[in-house]
Every structure is written in structure tokens, then in C-alpha cells.
C-alpha positions, -999 to 999 in steps of 0.1 A, spaced: 68 445 -554 73 408 -552 107 395 -544 118 359 -541 144 359 -513 157 323 -518 166 310 -553 196 290 -566 215 292 -599 246 274 -613 268 283 -643 260 261 -673 295 248 -672 289 234 -637 257 218 -648 276 200 -675 304 190 -651 279 177 -625 294 142 -624 330 153 -620 322 179 -593 302 153 -574 333 131 -575 353 156 -555 327 175 -534 307 153 -510 282 180 -501 274 187 -538 272 149 -544 246 145 -517 221 169 -533 231 171 -569 248 138 -576 215 123 -588 212 133 -625 175 139 -618 182 167 -593 173 199 -611 200 225 -617 189 258 -632 208 286 -649 198 323 -653 175 320 -684 154 294 -666 150 316 -635 143 348 -654 116 329 -674 101 317 -642 100 351 -626 84 366 -657 58 339 -659 49 341 -623 50 379 -622 77 381 -596 98 412 -600 131 402 -585 150 374 -568 179 369 -544 202 343 -559 222 320 -537 251 298 -546 260 263 -533 284 258 -504 312 242 -525 343 229 -508 369 241 -533 379 275 -544 376 266 -581 339 260 -580 333 289 -556 350 314 -579 333 301 -610 299 303 -593 304 338 -578 316 352 -612 285 338 -629 260 351 -603 276 386 -602 277 387 -641 240 378 -643 231 404 -618 251 431 -637 232 421 -669 198 423 -651 200 452 -627 171 453 -602 160 418 -611 188 394 -599 204 402 -566 235 380 -560 248 364 -529 284 351 -528 295 316 -519 323 314 -494 341 286 -475 358 300 -444 377 267 -440 399 277 -470 430 297 -462 424 326 -485 386 327 -485 384 364 -476 400 375 -508 373 358 -529 346 371 -506 358 407 -511 360 403 -548 324 392 -549 314 421 -527 331 445 -550 311 430 -579 278 436 -561 271 407 -539 245 416 -512 252 387 -488 268 354 -483 250 321 -486 234 297 -485 258 289 -457 264 253 -447 293 252 -423 288 216 -413 293 205 -449 324 227 -455 340 220 -421 341 253 -402 327 265 -369 300 293 -372 306 301 -336 344 300 -339 370 323 -353 360 316 -389 324 324 -382 334 355 -363 355 368 -393 326 361 -417 302 380 -395 326 409 -392 331 411 -430 293 410 -435 288 437 -409 315 459 -424 299 456 -459 263 459 -446 252 426 -462 234 396 -449 243 361 -439 218 335 -452 221 302 -432 208 268 -442 188 257 -412 171 224 -407 144 210 -385 159 184 -361 130 159 -366 108 146 -394 117 129 -426 152 128 -441 161 143 -475 193 151 -494 208 183 -479 189 183 -447 222 183 -427 251 207 -429 234 239 -418 226 253 -384 203 239 -358 177 262 -342 200 267 -312 230 274 -333 211 299 -354 201 318 -323 236 317 -308 252 329 -341 226 358 -344 229 369 -308 268 368 -311 266 394 -339 234 414 -333 243 442 -357 247 418 -387 217 409 -407 210 371 -406 184 350 -424 174 315 -412 164 297 -443 135 272 -443 117 290 -414 149 288 -394 146 251 -386 122 259 -358 143 287 -342 113 311 -345 95 293 -317 121 305 -292 116 341 -301 85 338 -278 111 340 -250 116 377 -243 154 373 -237 158 355 -270 138 380 -289 158 409 -274 191 392 -282 183 386 -319 169 418 -334 188 410 -366 173 375 -372 149 371 -402 132 340 -415 126 329 -451 98 306 -462 119 285 -487 106 250 -493 80 254 -466 53 235 -485 76 205 -486 82 205 -449 52 220 -430 14 221 -431 -6 250 -444 -7 268 -411 31 270 -406 35 305 -421 7 320 -400 23 305 -369 56 320 -378 41 354 -383 22 351 -350 55 345 -332 80 368 -349 58 394 -366 53 400 -403 83 423 -405 108 394 -400 94 370 -426 107 369 -462 90 350 -490 114 325 -506 107 296 -530 139 276 -530 138 277 -569 143 254 -588 131 230 -562 99 249 -560 86 276 -584 80 312 -572 44 317 -582 29 286 -567 49 291 -535 40 327 -531 3 320 -533 6 294 -505 28 317 -483 5 348 -483 -28 329 -483 -51 342 -456 -31 374 -448 -44 409 -451 -30 432 -478 -4 449 -456 10 416 -443 10 401 -477 30 430 -492 55 429 -464 62 392 -467 60 391 -505 87 417 -511 88 448 -489 109 431 -462 134 416 -486 139 449 -503 144 466 -470 169 442 -456 187 425 -486 190 451 -514 
């Protein structure tokens, strides 16, 4: 079954309040302050999945700074998931820089959240290798859910939202610090996969997976094959980064050239094994 492991939704009320939210949240403003930046709600994603014959999707929130927006988004994602069982799998937004963030995180877990993300500690102002990151990893491990990290390539062109996530080095350090917690490096891990060619790094990060979100905007057509060559097909998750990219067209590019077994693993089997 096909499974898109990296999509984004916003409640309709947040889309309508774009301008006011951008006025108080710098991270949101950078990416979505432009009225032309696409914001999608559940009906749009469900229509895209049906059209592109993708059976299910992991839905991520945005790394908001304030509890108000975090709560509103988590409630929406979990409600949509409850209405579409087996189709929408929700992740919860958290901000460990806030004093009472664990309460909101546990509420989302109780409502069915299967992970936390997309995590941008640099935007929110907390240390993924510090006490906040340690508490988040412990909570995820306790609940058996994944941490999905925004990770960016350190070179190449600039674009809104490139910063704020983890570097390749930080992603490896965070994963190796909590090897029993499932971790996903979004956007091919920002190049972290290359270092899994080092035996000691590979041994220290058995929990680290990589999604392919927005790969066609960042890398050439051979990037996914190179990723699979280094980390193996069992660590790669198809993700589109919807609505920035649409599932069907991205999936075709991601699995192009692979045999049937590898294609099935990347297109959905790995995500269902690790994220559902």
C-alpha cells in the first residue's frame, strides 16, 4: 500500500488568520507570510490522495511558537484522523521551549498522534541535544512514536524555511543519543545519510530513517538511488511535502528505476512498519 510519510495540513481558521499569525510568529511568517504560499486543509489532501491513488498519509503540523496555535492545529489533525481512520495518521506539534508543553503533547498522544513533528528547534528556540530535547525523546520513546525532524542541506540555494531544523551532524547526534527512539530526517536528512557509510555512525543510529520530501526541488534524479545505496531501502520513506509537492508525481520520481520489492518498501511498507 502506498503511504505518503510527509504532508502538511492547517485548520481552515488558521488559513483565514494567516496575516495575524504571521504578525506574531516569525517562523510562520518566513514560510507562510506570503499570501501565495499554499496552505491546505483536509479535503484538499484527501482529494489529492484519492486522485493519485495513495492510500494514506502521515500529516505533520507546523512548529508554531505559541500554545494557542499548537493546540488548535493538534485538535484539527487528530479530529481529521478520527474521521478518516487508516487514511490520515496524525503527528502532533510541540514546542519544548514552552513551560507546559508536555501536557499538550500527552493530550495529542491520547487522541492518536503517532509522532511529533515536523520539528524545528532552531525556529522555536530549544536545544535538541539539551534537556528539552531529552525530555521529548523520552516521551516519544515511552509512547512508541517517532520524532520527525526538519533537516536541511548546508549548501545550495536559499529558500523560505531552509533554516530552523537540524544539520546533518545534529541529526546524527540526536539519533545516537536516543537509539531506541524512532527518528526521521526529513528531506533526505540534509545529507546525514552520507555519514552512515561510516561503520561507527551506522551502528550508533539504528533508529534513523530518511524521508524523500521535496527531493525533486533539491536534488537531481539520482539522489534517491544514492540514498538507498548508502542506507538501504528499509530506511527510506516516500514523502511528498504536500501541498508544496503532490503525492502522485513525487512518488513516480522517487521509485523510478527500482525493482518491485524496493519500490513497495519505499512507497509504503516502511512507513506502515515504523510510523503506524
